[in-house]
PANUNU-761981 format. One record per residue (C-alpha): residue number from 1; z, y, x. Coordinates in nm, 4 decimals. Layout:
<rs>
k = NUM; z = Z; y = Y; x = X
...
</rs>
This chain:
<rs>
k = 1; z = 1.0471; y = -4.4114; x = 7.8055
k = 2; z = 1.4277; y = -4.4391; x = 7.8310
k = 3; z = 1.6338; y = -4.4451; x = 7.5138
k = 4; z = 1.8328; y = -4.1299; x = 7.4307
k = 5; z = 2.2033; y = -4.1249; x = 7.5009
k = 6; z = 2.3791; y = -4.2261; x = 7.1792
k = 7; z = 2.6658; y = -3.9885; x = 7.2537
k = 8; z = 2.4264; y = -3.6926; x = 7.2382
k = 9; z = 2.3212; y = -3.7686; x = 6.8794
k = 10; z = 2.4814; y = -3.5867; x = 6.5826
k = 11; z = 2.7282; y = -3.7639; x = 6.3610
k = 12; z = 2.5223; y = -3.9225; x = 6.0863
k = 13; z = 2.7817; y = -4.1504; x = 5.9402
k = 14; z = 2.8588; y = -4.2104; x = 5.5721
k = 15; z = 3.0820; y = -3.8982; x = 5.5251
k = 16; z = 2.8093; y = -3.6699; x = 5.6558
k = 17; z = 2.5544; y = -3.8336; x = 5.4251
k = 18; z = 2.7786; y = -3.7603; x = 5.1258
k = 19; z = 2.8237; y = -3.3950; x = 5.2241
k = 20; z = 2.4487; y = -3.3571; x = 5.2692
k = 21; z = 2.3829; y = -3.5133; x = 4.9309
k = 22; z = 2.6306; y = -3.2793; x = 4.7598
k = 23; z = 2.4730; y = -2.9730; x = 4.9208
k = 24; z = 2.1269; y = -3.0930; x = 4.8211
k = 25; z = 2.2327; y = -3.1587; x = 4.4619
k = 26; z = 2.4046; y = -2.8193; x = 4.4375
k = 27; z = 2.1011; y = -2.6405; x = 4.5778
k = 28; z = 1.8710; y = -2.8276; x = 4.3394
k = 29; z = 2.0933; y = -2.7446; x = 4.0404
k = 30; z = 2.1087; y = -2.3735; x = 4.1294
k = 31; z = 1.7321; y = -2.3615; x = 4.1813
k = 32; z = 1.6700; y = -2.5309; x = 3.8455
k = 33; z = 1.9100; y = -2.2943; x = 3.6688
k = 34; z = 1.7430; y = -1.9889; x = 3.8197
k = 35; z = 1.4009; y = -2.1236; x = 3.7213
k = 36; z = 1.5231; y = -2.1811; x = 3.3664
k = 37; z = 1.6660; y = -1.8282; x = 3.3431
k = 38; z = 1.3442; y = -1.6762; x = 3.4773
k = 39; z = 1.1311; y = -1.8835; x = 3.2425
k = 40; z = 1.3505; y = -1.7855; x = 2.9458
k = 41; z = 1.3222; y = -1.4186; x = 3.0401
k = 42; z = 0.9454; y = -1.4372; x = 3.0725
k = 43; z = 0.9225; y = -1.6199; x = 2.7388
k = 44; z = 1.1376; y = -1.3558; x = 2.5705
k = 45; z = 0.9214; y = -1.0797; x = 2.7176
k = 46; z = 0.6054; y = -1.2538; x = 2.6006
k = 47; z = 0.7238; y = -1.2764; x = 2.2394
k = 48; z = 0.6312; y = -0.9690; x = 2.0319
k = 49; z = 0.9083; y = -0.8007; x = 1.8388
k = 50; z = 0.9254; y = -0.9066; x = 1.4764
k = 51; z = 0.6863; y = -0.6967; x = 1.2720
k = 52; z = 0.8395; y = -0.4470; x = 1.0336
k = 53; z = 0.7151; y = -0.3047; x = 0.7061
k = 54; z = 0.6412; y = 0.0213; x = 0.8890
k = 55; z = 0.4015; y = -0.1577; x = 1.1263
k = 56; z = 0.1841; y = -0.2396; x = 0.8233
k = 57; z = 0.1795; y = 0.1058; x = 0.6633
k = 58; z = -0.1313; y = 0.3266; x = 0.6822
k = 59; z = -0.2100; y = 0.6790; x = 0.5704
k = 60; z = -0.5475; y = 0.7328; x = 0.4061
k = 61; z = -0.6169; y = 1.0731; x = 0.5590
k = 62; z = -0.8912; y = 1.3308; x = 0.5284
k = 63; z = -0.9520; y = 1.6756; x = 0.6784
k = 64; z = -0.7153; y = 1.9442; x = 0.5402
k = 65; z = -0.8077; y = 2.0532; x = 0.1884
k = 66; z = -1.0322; y = 1.7507; x = 0.1441
k = 67; z = -0.9096; y = 1.7272; x = -0.2166
k = 68; z = -0.9220; y = 2.1008; x = -0.2906
k = 69; z = -1.1553; y = 2.0747; x = -0.5904
k = 70; z = -0.9423; y = 1.8044; x = -0.7537
k = 71; z = -0.6248; y = 2.0045; x = -0.6971
k = 72; z = -0.7742; y = 2.3214; x = -0.8428
k = 73; z = -0.8945; y = 2.1279; x = -1.1476
k = 74; z = -0.5293; y = 2.0324; x = -1.1953
k = 75; z = -0.4094; y = 2.3920; x = -1.1655
k = 76; z = -0.2702; y = 2.3501; x = -0.8113
k = 77; z = -0.3487; y = 2.6811; x = -0.6384
k = 78; z = -0.3593; y = 2.7493; x = -0.2662
k = 79; z = -0.4731; y = 2.4084; x = -0.1498
k = 80; z = -0.3224; y = 2.1962; x = 0.1278
k = 81; z = -0.3081; y = 2.2669; x = 0.5012
k = 82; z = -0.1626; y = 1.9369; x = 0.6266
k = 83; z = -0.3731; y = 1.7423; x = 0.8767
k = 84; z = -0.3936; y = 1.3618; x = 0.8778
k = 85; z = -0.1608; y = 1.3204; x = 1.1786
k = 86; z = 0.0898; y = 1.5713; x = 1.0395
k = 87; z = 0.0882; y = 1.3751; x = 0.7150
k = 88; z = 0.1378; y = 1.0417; x = 0.8904
k = 89; z = 0.4297; y = 1.1719; x = 1.0977
k = 90; z = 0.5859; y = 1.3428; x = 0.7956
k = 91; z = 0.5804; y = 1.0155; x = 0.6041
k = 92; z = 0.6831; y = 0.8051; x = 0.9042
k = 93; z = 0.3629; y = 0.5974; x = 0.8967
k = 94; z = 0.2095; y = 0.4818; x = 1.2300
k = 95; z = -0.1492; y = 0.3925; x = 1.1289
k = 96; z = -0.4379; y = 0.6040; x = 1.0013
k = 97; z = -0.7565; y = 0.5565; x = 0.8002
k = 98; z = -0.9647; y = 0.8706; x = 0.8543
k = 99; z = -1.2141; y = 0.9440; x = 0.5780
k = 100; z = -1.4465; y = 1.2431; x = 0.5508
k = 101; z = -1.6489; y = 1.3939; x = 0.2702
k = 102; z = -2.0053; y = 1.5249; x = 0.2697
k = 103; z = -1.8846; y = 1.8825; x = 0.3272
k = 104; z = -1.6559; y = 1.8073; x = 0.6244
k = 105; z = -1.8210; y = 1.5124; x = 0.7999
k = 106; z = -1.8557; y = 1.5905; x = 1.1730
k = 107; z = -2.2031; y = 1.6555; x = 1.3036
k = 108; z = -2.3620; y = 1.3872; x = 1.5244
k = 109; z = -2.2240; y = 1.4196; x = 1.8754
k = 110; z = -2.5644; y = 1.4636; x = 2.0387
k = 111; z = -2.6119; y = 1.7887; x = 1.8449
k = 112; z = -2.2873; y = 1.9364; x = 1.9833
k = 113; z = -2.2451; y = 1.7888; x = 2.3298
k = 114; z = -2.4506; y = 2.0579; x = 2.5071
k = 115; z = -2.2580; y = 2.3559; x = 2.3732
k = 116; z = -1.9044; y = 2.2365; x = 2.2897
k = 117; z = -1.6328; y = 2.1502; x = 2.5405
k = 118; z = -1.5464; y = 1.8548; x = 2.3162
k = 119; z = -1.7417; y = 1.7324; x = 2.0166
k = 120; z = -1.5823; y = 1.7564; x = 1.6736
k = 121; z = -1.5426; y = 1.3785; x = 1.6618
k = 122; z = -1.3629; y = 1.3723; x = 1.9967
k = 123; z = -1.1383; y = 1.6619; x = 1.8934
k = 124; z = -1.0314; y = 1.4549; x = 1.5949
k = 125; z = -0.9858; y = 1.1479; x = 1.8171
k = 126; z = -0.7619; y = 1.3439; x = 2.0562
k = 127; z = -0.5461; y = 1.4536; x = 1.7643
k = 128; z = -0.5128; y = 1.0866; x = 1.6634
k = 129; z = -0.3790; y = 0.9654; x = 2.0002
k = 130; z = -0.0212; y = 0.9465; x = 1.8713
k = 131; z = -0.1286; y = 0.6963; x = 1.6060
k = 132; z = -0.0814; y = 0.3246; x = 1.6695
k = 133; z = -0.4078; y = 0.2233; x = 1.4988
k = 134; z = -0.6989; y = 0.4295; x = 1.3690
k = 135; z = -0.9938; y = 0.3286; x = 1.1499
k = 136; z = -1.2729; y = 0.5863; x = 1.1207
k = 137; z = -1.4841; y = 0.5828; x = 0.8049
k = 138; z = -1.8523; y = 0.5085; x = 0.8528
k = 139; z = -1.8924; y = 0.5372; x = 0.4754
k = 140; z = -1.6972; y = 0.8351; x = 0.3468
k = 141; z = -1.5963; y = 0.9567; x = 0.0034
k = 142; z = -1.8672; y = 0.9118; x = -0.2622
k = 143; z = -2.0502; y = 0.6660; x = -0.0341
k = 144; z = -2.1847; y = 0.9221; x = 0.2167
k = 145; z = -2.2531; y = 0.8502; x = 0.5832
k = 146; z = -2.3425; y = 0.4903; x = 0.6450
k = 147; z = -2.5165; y = 0.3250; x = 0.9367
k = 148; z = -2.6176; y = 0.6531; x = 1.1015
k = 149; z = -2.2512; y = 0.7324; x = 1.1765
k = 150; z = -2.1813; y = 0.4005; x = 1.3527
k = 151; z = -2.3191; y = 0.4806; x = 1.7035
k = 152; z = -2.0850; y = 0.7799; x = 1.7333
k = 153; z = -1.7878; y = 0.5736; x = 1.6130
k = 154; z = -1.8686; y = 0.3102; x = 1.8763
k = 155; z = -1.8787; y = 0.5771; x = 2.1509
k = 156; z = -1.5437; y = 0.7203; x = 2.0424
k = 157; z = -1.3831; y = 0.3758; x = 2.0095
k = 158; z = -1.4844; y = 0.2897; x = 2.3665
k = 159; z = -1.2855; y = 0.5878; x = 2.4950
k = 160; z = -0.9854; y = 0.5668; x = 2.2617
k = 161; z = -0.8181; y = 0.2227; x = 2.2599
k = 162; z = -0.6139; y = 0.2889; x = 1.9438
k = 163; z = -0.9361; y = 0.2779; x = 1.7411
k = 164; z = -0.9206; y = -0.0684; x = 1.5884
k = 165; z = -1.1704; y = -0.0659; x = 1.3035
k = 166; z = -1.4260; y = 0.0967; x = 1.0774
k = 167; z = -1.3590; y = 0.1961; x = 0.7171
k = 168; z = -1.6163; y = 0.1885; x = 0.4382
k = 169; z = -1.4859; y = 0.4004; x = 0.1525
k = 170; z = -1.6457; y = 0.4161; x = -0.1945
k = 171; z = -1.8721; y = 0.1222; x = -0.1195
k = 172; z = -2.0573; y = 0.1605; x = -0.4501
k = 173; z = -2.2653; y = 0.4786; x = -0.4364
k = 174; z = -2.5072; y = 0.6648; x = -0.6632
k = 175; z = -2.2870; y = 0.5721; x = -0.9570
k = 176; z = -2.4260; y = 0.6928; x = -1.2896
k = 177; z = -2.3934; y = 0.6207; x = -1.6601
k = 178; z = -2.6710; y = 0.4481; x = -1.8527
k = 179; z = -2.7743; y = 0.5404; x = -2.2065
k = 180; z = -2.5583; y = 0.2547; x = -2.3382
k = 181; z = -2.2502; y = 0.4021; x = -2.1672
k = 182; z = -2.2276; y = 0.1411; x = -1.8892
k = 183; z = -2.2073; y = 0.2483; x = -1.5231
k = 184; z = -2.4587; y = 0.1367; x = -1.2625
k = 185; z = -2.4630; y = 0.1772; x = -0.8842
k = 186; z = -2.5629; y = 0.0187; x = -0.5567
k = 187; z = -2.3868; y = -0.0768; x = -0.2314
k = 188; z = -2.3488; y = 0.2067; x = 0.0180
k = 189; z = -2.4928; y = -0.0207; x = 0.2892
k = 190; z = -2.7494; y = -0.2954; x = 0.2575
k = 191; z = -2.7101; y = -0.6485; x = 0.3888
k = 192; z = -2.9251; y = -0.5623; x = 0.6912
k = 193; z = -2.7255; y = -0.2455; x = 0.7628
k = 194; z = -2.3946; y = -0.4321; x = 0.7456
k = 195; z = -2.5262; y = -0.6878; x = 0.9947
k = 196; z = -2.6529; y = -0.4096; x = 1.2210
k = 197; z = -2.3121; y = -0.2398; x = 1.2091
k = 198; z = -2.1427; y = -0.5616; x = 1.3218
k = 199; z = -2.3891; y = -0.5960; x = 1.6084
k = 200; z = -2.3156; y = -0.2406; x = 1.7236
k = 201; z = -1.9374; y = -0.2827; x = 1.6995
k = 202; z = -1.9587; y = -0.5632; x = 1.9570
k = 203; z = -2.0352; y = -0.2906; x = 2.2146
k = 204; z = -1.6752; y = -0.1678; x = 2.1874
k = 205; z = -1.5779; y = -0.4881; x = 2.3773
k = 206; z = -1.2712; y = -0.5608; x = 2.1686
k = 207; z = -1.2215; y = -0.6786; x = 1.8103
k = 208; z = -1.3064; y = -0.4124; x = 1.5516
k = 209; z = -1.2163; y = -0.4847; x = 1.1882
k = 210; z = -1.4289; y = -0.3672; x = 0.8974
k = 211; z = -1.2303; y = -0.2390; x = 0.5977
k = 212; z = -1.3619; y = -0.1325; x = 0.2588
k = 213; z = -1.2495; y = 0.0163; x = -0.0723
k = 214; z = -1.2631; y = -0.1904; x = -0.3902
k = 215; z = -1.1460; y = -0.0340; x = -0.7164
k = 216; z = -0.9589; y = -0.2519; x = -0.9619
k = 217; z = -1.2088; y = -0.1676; x = -1.2388
k = 218; z = -1.4905; y = -0.3155; x = -1.0280
k = 219; z = -1.3290; y = -0.6571; x = -1.0686
k = 220; z = -1.3206; y = -0.6562; x = -1.4492
k = 221; z = -1.6562; y = -0.6512; x = -1.6336
k = 222; z = -1.4692; y = -0.5654; x = -1.9551
k = 223; z = -1.3176; y = -0.2487; x = -1.8098
k = 224; z = -1.4881; y = 0.0697; x = -1.9408
k = 225; z = -1.5228; y = 0.2003; x = -1.5820
k = 226; z = -1.6780; y = -0.1205; x = -1.4473
k = 227; z = -1.9922; y = -0.0554; x = -1.2402
k = 228; z = -2.2889; y = -0.2903; x = -1.2621
k = 229; z = -2.3995; y = -0.3187; x = -0.9014
k = 230; z = -2.7339; y = -0.4469; x = -0.7769
k = 231; z = -2.7030; y = -0.6606; x = -0.5723
k = 232; z = -2.3633; y = -0.7712; x = -0.7082
k = 233; z = -2.0663; y = -0.6349; x = -0.5158
k = 234; z = -1.9251; y = -0.9831; x = -0.4594
k = 235; z = -2.2219; y = -1.0639; x = -0.2334
k = 236; z = -2.1086; y = -0.7997; x = 0.0171
k = 237; z = -1.7467; y = -0.9157; x = 0.0446
k = 238; z = -1.8245; y = -1.1660; x = 0.3222
k = 239; z = -1.8885; y = -0.8743; x = 0.5597
k = 240; z = -1.5355; y = -0.7331; x = 0.5338
k = 241; z = -1.2178; y = -0.8234; x = 0.7219
k = 242; z = -0.9930; y = -0.6203; x = 0.4900
k = 243; z = -1.0393; y = -0.5126; x = 0.1271
k = 244; z = -0.8186; y = -0.2274; x = 0.0085
k = 245; z = -0.7473; y = -0.2664; x = -0.3624
k = 246; z = -0.7180; y = 0.0739; x = -0.5320
k = 247; z = -0.6119; y = 0.1458; x = -0.8913
k = 248; z = -0.7950; y = 0.4678; x = -0.9837
k = 249; z = -0.5969; y = 0.5452; x = -1.2991
k = 250; z = -0.2180; y = 0.5271; x = -1.3156
k = 251; z = -0.2406; y = 0.3750; x = -1.6627
k = 252; z = -0.4122; y = 0.0689; x = -1.5096
k = 253; z = -0.1215; y = -0.0074; x = -1.2747
k = 254; z = 0.0191; y = -0.2296; x = -1.5490
k = 255; z = -0.2592; y = -0.4747; x = -1.4588
k = 256; z = -0.1880; y = -0.4715; x = -1.0846
k = 257; z = -0.0780; y = -0.8346; x = -1.0630
k = 258; z = -0.3796; y = -0.9498; x = -1.2634
k = 259; z = -0.6147; y = -0.7489; x = -1.0415
k = 260; z = -0.4725; y = -0.8904; x = -0.7199
k = 261; z = -0.5378; y = -1.2375; x = -0.8611
k = 262; z = -0.8949; y = -1.1320; x = -0.9392
k = 263; z = -0.9656; y = -1.0205; x = -0.5825
k = 264; z = -0.7979; y = -1.3319; x = -0.4421
k = 265; z = -1.0267; y = -1.5471; x = -0.6566
k = 266; z = -1.3548; y = -1.3947; x = -0.5304
k = 267; z = -1.2837; y = -1.2869; x = -0.1724
k = 268; z = -1.3900; y = -1.5016; x = 0.1249
k = 269; z = -1.1127; y = -1.7048; x = 0.2855
k = 270; z = -1.1111; y = -1.4993; x = 0.6063
k = 271; z = -1.0855; y = -1.1641; x = 0.4257
k = 272; z = -0.7427; y = -1.0030; x = 0.3936
k = 273; z = -0.6296; y = -0.7743; x = 0.1115
k = 274; z = -0.4412; y = -0.4464; x = 0.1506
k = 275; z = -0.2890; y = -0.2513; x = -0.1386
k = 276; z = -0.3855; y = 0.1106; x = -0.1903
k = 277; z = -0.1121; y = 0.3423; x = -0.3218
k = 278; z = -0.2086; y = 0.6710; x = -0.4870
k = 279; z = 0.0341; y = 0.9640; x = -0.4888
k = 280; z = -0.2021; y = 1.1468; x = -0.7251
k = 281; z = -0.3676; y = 1.0388; x = -1.0493
k = 282; z = -0.7082; y = 1.2026; x = -1.0103
k = 283; z = -0.8123; y = 1.1787; x = -1.3752
k = 284; z = -0.4767; y = 1.1623; x = -1.5510
k = 285; z = -0.3788; y = 1.4309; x = -1.8016
k = 286; z = -0.0605; y = 1.6327; x = -1.7597
k = 287; z = 0.0589; y = 1.6965; x = -2.1152
k = 288; z = 0.2613; y = 1.9986; x = -1.9979
k = 289; z = -0.0526; y = 2.1745; x = -1.8750
k = 290; z = -0.2919; y = 2.1038; x = -2.1595
k = 291; z = -0.2372; y = 2.4495; x = -2.3060
k = 292; z = -0.3555; y = 2.6131; x = -1.9815
k = 293; z = -0.7259; y = 2.7048; x = -2.0294
k = 294; z = -0.7897; y = 2.6640; x = -1.6555
k = 295; z = -0.6500; y = 2.3100; x = -1.6490
k = 296; z = -0.8972; y = 2.0214; x = -1.6634
k = 297; z = -0.7399; y = 1.6979; x = -1.5350
k = 298; z = -0.5232; y = 1.5444; x = -1.2626
k = 299; z = -0.1493; y = 1.4980; x = -1.2134
k = 300; z = 0.1001; y = 1.3425; x = -0.9712
k = 301; z = 0.1499; y = 0.9681; x = -1.0094
k = 302; z = 0.4627; y = 0.9261; x = -1.2290
k = 303; z = 0.7673; y = 0.8205; x = -1.0284
k = 304; z = 0.8323; y = 0.5092; x = -1.2366
k = 305; z = 0.4816; y = 0.3901; x = -1.1477
k = 306; z = 0.5356; y = 0.4854; x = -0.7838
k = 307; z = 0.8392; y = 0.2599; x = -0.7891
k = 308; z = 0.6447; y = -0.0190; x = -0.9574
k = 309; z = 0.3427; y = -0.0230; x = -0.7247
k = 310; z = 0.5402; y = 0.0274; x = -0.4030
k = 311; z = 0.8010; y = -0.2399; x = -0.4708
k = 312; z = 0.5398; y = -0.4862; x = -0.5909
k = 313; z = 0.3425; y = -0.4098; x = -0.2761
k = 314; z = 0.6546; y = -0.4672; x = -0.0645
k = 315; z = 0.7055; y = -0.8054; x = -0.2288
k = 316; z = 0.3430; y = -0.9060; x = -0.1645
k = 317; z = 0.3620; y = -0.7810; x = 0.1947
k = 318; z = 0.6634; y = -1.0024; x = 0.2626
k = 319; z = 0.4957; y = -1.2968; x = 0.0922
k = 320; z = 0.1751; y = -1.2447; x = 0.2935
k = 321; z = -0.0428; y = -1.1889; x = -0.0144
k = 322; z = -0.1331; y = -0.8440; x = 0.1168
k = 323; z = -0.1638; y = -0.7551; x = 0.4840
k = 324; z = -0.0954; y = -0.3799; x = 0.4653
k = 325; z = -0.0064; y = -0.0905; x = 0.2350
k = 326; z = -0.2286; y = 0.2205; x = 0.2423
k = 327; z = -0.0901; y = 0.5532; x = 0.1140
k = 328; z = -0.3253; y = 0.8287; x = -0.0047
k = 329; z = -0.3013; y = 1.0942; x = 0.1294
k = 330; z = -0.2180; y = 1.4006; x = 0.3418
k = 331; z = -0.3645; y = 1.6490; x = 0.0897
k = 332; z = -0.0825; y = 1.5700; x = -0.1541
k = 333; z = 0.2157; y = 1.6007; x = 0.0799
k = 334; z = 0.2580; y = 1.9797; x = 0.0988
k = 335; z = 0.1702; y = 2.0992; x = -0.2539
k = 336; z = 0.4996; y = 2.0309; x = -0.4322
k = 337; z = 0.3908; y = 1.6913; x = -0.5643
k = 338; z = 0.7121; y = 1.4963; x = -0.6536
k = 339; z = 0.5576; y = 1.1629; x = -0.5547
k = 340; z = 0.5321; y = 1.2836; x = -0.1922
k = 341; z = 0.9059; y = 1.3124; x = -0.1064
k = 342; z = 0.9625; y = 0.9998; x = -0.3173
k = 343; z = 0.7144; y = 0.8133; x = -0.0932
k = 344; z = 0.8764; y = 0.9495; x = 0.2216
k = 345; z = 1.2191; y = 0.8310; x = 0.1068
k = 346; z = 1.0751; y = 0.4884; x = 0.0226
k = 347; z = 0.9317; y = 0.4555; x = 0.3744
k = 348; z = 1.2694; y = 0.5546; x = 0.5216
k = 349; z = 1.4465; y = 0.2976; x = 0.3040
k = 350; z = 1.2138; y = 0.0041; x = 0.3734
k = 351; z = 1.0248; y = 0.0834; x = 0.6934
k = 352; z = 1.2486; y = -0.1158; x = 0.9283
k = 353; z = 1.2710; y = -0.4270; x = 0.7129
k = 354; z = 1.1479; y = -0.7331; x = 0.9032
k = 355; z = 0.8467; y = -0.9430; x = 0.8131
k = 356; z = 0.8130; y = -1.3108; x = 0.8985
k = 357; z = 0.4956; y = -1.2656; x = 1.1003
</rs>
């Protein structure tokens, strides 16, 4: 084979080598810069926005007029018409715990599916679609419901992705007073039922938290309202992801810090604590109404105590000692209760504050 003519070859001398090297380096630098910019953009998109106080606020909601008897005992006539979602939007709260009572608990879906366009449970679920997170109570007020409600909750949760958990309200049921004046009761669900509930929740195919109510007086054996539970309540705590600490009587809010320490001392390590905030003192006495023969008990939570519990809760939320704040409830937002607009203003003032989480 003859050698190629040297004159036909391109100029590959030293000057050309330098020009080629510069072009290569420039191209490499530009490519690296573009890669860095793209990677930074993707990283920024992958990072969730800093959580705000509002993200961790929940409304404890019930069907309209769920507290009618309590309100009438307190001389509040006409009841409430506000629904849970209306209440949440009015307050500016994105998350909902939905709790029913024995008189308004939806019928099992299989009893309605043949004659209703949508079952009662699904009608509620549709109304909740604007909520960020929803927990539906398997155990409702006074400990009603229980394991038999779980299959329907699982079916609804499969179809509505904003359902993120199950709520067990009033976890001590059949509460009664003994002859010696002490209260006794039992868990609303047995150990076997709690395990069965967990097994059924797996069918939703995404994590589903289990929340429950614990009253402050159930942590203090010396409290006159303390309930002796068999088996002991503390044995059930391992089944819960979140415990909501509620102070039933406004007068007991003075012990709020002590009661948080009590629940922290007995709860399992994995279990988080949320703080329940009442707008209404269900058993408090309004001195201005005592002369009314129709008045029995109940009053709005005093505003100084609203300030105390909400600002202490805000402090704990920022410190990570509590995971969420739960406000009760929609039945007290449209009856002229002064704690309701106070709560709304508090949410407006603090809702957008950032949390380090």
